Legacy VTK file of the C-alpha trace (Angstrom):
# vtk DataFile Version 3.0
C-alpha trace
ASCII
DATASET POLYDATA
POINTS 207 float
-28.051 -2.094 -40.163
-26.602 -4.024 -37.222
-26.482 -2.105 -33.958
-23.271 -0.381 -33.172
-21.182 -1.837 -30.431
-20.134 0.499 -27.706
-16.349 0.794 -27.445
-14.817 -0.499 -24.219
-13.781 2.106 -21.673
-10.282 3.466 -21.844
-7.789 1.163 -20.213
-10.207 -1.756 -19.895
-8.073 -4.112 -21.966
-4.699 -2.820 -20.899
-5.519 -2.676 -17.164
-5.162 -6.376 -16.348
-5.119 -8.611 -19.439
-5.932 -12.320 -18.970
-2.350 -13.514 -19.420
-1.134 -11.064 -16.822
-3.819 -12.218 -14.383
-2.862 -15.877 -14.883
0.818 -15.058 -14.448
0.150 -13.241 -11.186
-2.020 -16.076 -9.891
0.716 -18.616 -10.623
3.363 -16.454 -8.974
1.222 -15.890 -5.888
0.354 -19.574 -5.606
3.976 -20.593 -5.970
5.025 -18.065 -3.329
2.217 -19.338 -1.066
3.490 -22.925 -1.199
7.190 -22.048 -1.110
6.881 -19.940 2.034
4.574 -22.511 3.654
7.011 -25.338 2.898
9.950 -23.368 4.280
8.065 -22.458 7.479
6.768 -25.998 8.023
10.231 -27.464 7.371
11.745 -25.131 9.952
8.982 -25.972 12.435
9.458 -29.703 12.073
13.224 -29.387 12.493
12.771 -27.439 15.709
10.014 -29.738 16.936
12.003 -32.864 16.070
9.407 -34.399 13.748
9.822 -35.833 10.275
8.953 -33.590 7.344
6.645 -34.786 4.571
4.357 -33.286 1.950
1.370 -34.424 3.999
2.061 -31.548 6.366
1.666 -29.107 3.480
-0.957 -30.625 1.201
-2.983 -32.907 3.455
-5.832 -31.697 5.646
-5.396 -34.622 8.050
-2.285 -33.016 9.594
-4.325 -30.189 11.116
-5.595 -31.800 14.287
-6.732 -30.162 17.476
-5.583 -32.990 19.758
-1.855 -32.742 18.986
0.717 -30.036 19.551
2.018 -30.370 16.011
-1.459 -29.741 14.636
-1.790 -26.430 16.505
1.717 -25.442 15.486
0.831 -26.057 11.856
-2.192 -23.803 12.252
-0.013 -20.987 13.561
2.465 -21.567 10.743
-0.294 -21.270 8.126
-1.463 -17.993 9.676
2.108 -16.697 9.571
2.243 -17.773 5.947
-0.868 -15.673 5.259
0.886 -12.658 6.770
3.883 -13.161 4.486
1.632 -13.573 1.450
0.208 -10.103 2.109
3.640 -8.771 1.154
3.473 -10.644 -2.154
-0.026 -9.275 -2.761
1.235 -5.765 -2.104
4.127 -6.201 -4.533
2.344 -8.056 -7.349
-1.227 -6.741 -7.174
-0.856 -3.369 -5.362
-4.542 -2.486 -5.917
-6.931 -2.663 -3.002
-10.017 -3.557 -5.037
-8.277 -6.619 -6.550
-6.964 -8.025 -3.267
-10.115 -10.069 -2.377
-10.150 -11.769 -5.787
-6.524 -12.876 -5.641
-6.624 -13.842 -1.958
-9.734 -15.993 -2.364
-8.283 -17.522 -5.536
-5.198 -18.636 -3.601
-7.319 -20.453 -1.017
-9.613 -21.925 -3.670
-6.649 -23.404 -5.547
-5.311 -24.717 -2.250
-8.658 -26.447 -1.653
-8.517 -28.089 -5.080
-4.885 -29.135 -4.570
-5.636 -30.618 -1.159
-8.661 -32.476 -2.514
-6.664 -34.019 -5.360
-3.730 -34.876 -3.105
-5.826 -36.648 -0.458
-8.459 -37.830 -2.961
-11.203 -36.631 -0.651
-12.914 -33.386 0.210
-11.621 -31.964 3.521
-13.945 -32.889 6.372
-11.887 -31.448 9.217
-13.601 -28.456 10.813
-10.284 -27.114 12.040
-8.981 -27.077 8.472
-12.037 -25.169 7.215
-11.855 -22.729 10.108
-8.194 -22.131 9.404
-8.886 -21.442 5.721
-11.651 -18.956 6.551
-9.487 -17.177 9.111
-6.521 -17.113 6.732
-8.585 -15.720 3.850
-10.191 -13.044 6.037
-6.821 -12.048 7.485
-5.185 -11.879 4.068
-8.004 -9.830 2.538
-8.304 -7.307 5.384
-4.581 -6.783 5.859
-3.933 -6.715 2.102
-6.583 -4.037 1.502
-5.234 -1.937 4.362
-1.646 -2.229 3.093
-2.582 -1.311 -0.478
-4.668 1.675 0.611
-1.873 2.874 2.858
0.497 2.667 -0.087
-1.949 4.454 -2.405
-2.342 7.359 0.029
1.376 8.065 0.313
2.424 11.522 -1.013
4.267 11.617 -4.317
7.494 13.613 -4.615
8.691 14.871 -7.996
12.411 15.130 -8.603
13.320 14.803 -4.953
11.398 17.947 -3.978
9.458 17.118 -0.849
6.862 18.997 1.097
9.504 20.469 3.397
11.283 22.368 0.630
7.970 23.551 -0.782
6.941 24.826 2.641
10.245 26.655 3.069
9.945 28.264 -0.348
6.375 29.354 0.380
7.450 30.814 3.739
10.320 32.628 2.074
7.973 34.026 -0.559
5.462 35.212 2.023
8.193 36.940 4.057
9.445 38.755 0.956
5.905 39.782 0.136
5.487 41.126 3.657
8.679 43.135 3.389
7.702 44.604 0.053
4.318 45.685 1.440
5.963 47.544 4.334
5.290 45.041 7.124
8.915 44.252 7.955
11.006 47.076 6.507
9.599 47.799 3.104
10.894 49.489 0.053
8.611 52.527 -0.060
10.368 55.904 0.343
10.180 57.261 3.839
9.316 53.856 5.384
11.298 51.020 6.866
14.847 50.727 5.729
14.790 53.959 3.688
13.257 56.008 6.465
16.479 57.896 7.145
17.655 58.005 3.576
16.142 61.455 2.719
15.157 64.617 4.655
12.237 66.875 3.822
11.838 70.573 4.892
8.776 72.730 5.123
9.360 75.899 3.133
7.330 78.967 4.038
5.456 80.202 0.997
5.209 83.963 0.610
1.842 85.394 0.039
1.043 87.049 -3.261
2.085 90.709 -3.328
4.305 90.463 -0.262
7.556 92.382 -0.423
LINES 1 208
207 0 1 2 3 4 5 6 7 8 9 10 11 12 13 14 15 16 17 18 19 20 21 22 23 24 25 26 27 28 29 30 31 32 33 34 35 36 37 38 39 40 41 42 43 44 45 46 47 48 49 50 51 52 53 54 55 56 57 58 59 60 61 62 63 64 65 66 67 68 69 70 71 72 73 74 75 76 77 78 79 80 81 82 83 84 85 86 87 88 89 90 91 92 93 94 95 96 97 98 99 100 101 102 103 104 105 106 107 108 109 110 111 112 113 114 115 116 117 118 119 120 121 122 123 124 125 126 127 128 129 130 131 132 133 134 135 136 137 138 139 140 141 142 143 144 145 146 147 148 149 150 151 152 153 154 155 156 157 158 159 160 161 162 163 164 165 166 167 168 169 170 171 172 173 174 175 176 177 178 179 180 181 182 183 184 185 186 187 188 189 190 191 192 193 194 195 196 197 198 199 200 201 202 203 204 205 206
């Protein structure tokens, strides 16, 4: 008889199916380039330079001997910060953040290589990619963990109302036990409700 195959763990196939992973990668990559293009376009308009796709897809634009080159580096780092928001919204799981963040930069490397028809040889470009990937991974993991640790409220009942109800219950329990005006006869509120007399008992055989 052929050996039995062990069933996959629960939720293994429905957790992140391949089509969903590809869809998220495409959305993240599109958001990465759209935000970068918008930021670079705004920077060039303020700087007074001409905009072109070489500023987005070419590694030759990142130069350390020009002001525009350093400004592009800062713009790419700002773009990484904005992409953390997209990672938080689309991925929202801290253990998957490194995979998606590194995939974004790997696809950017392939796109840049095909656009310039050469592998990037600029050390500033490689340093920027490493810094951007590290920044995106660290900040994305922190943001997702912060979101995962947030308290969950059910039906609009927060911790404040629960605390008030527990305090109210404890005060009622204290009152019923006699600590703050209980309900036992002769104690607390009912202390003056009844009077008791000592009656002298006659001895047996007394007249």
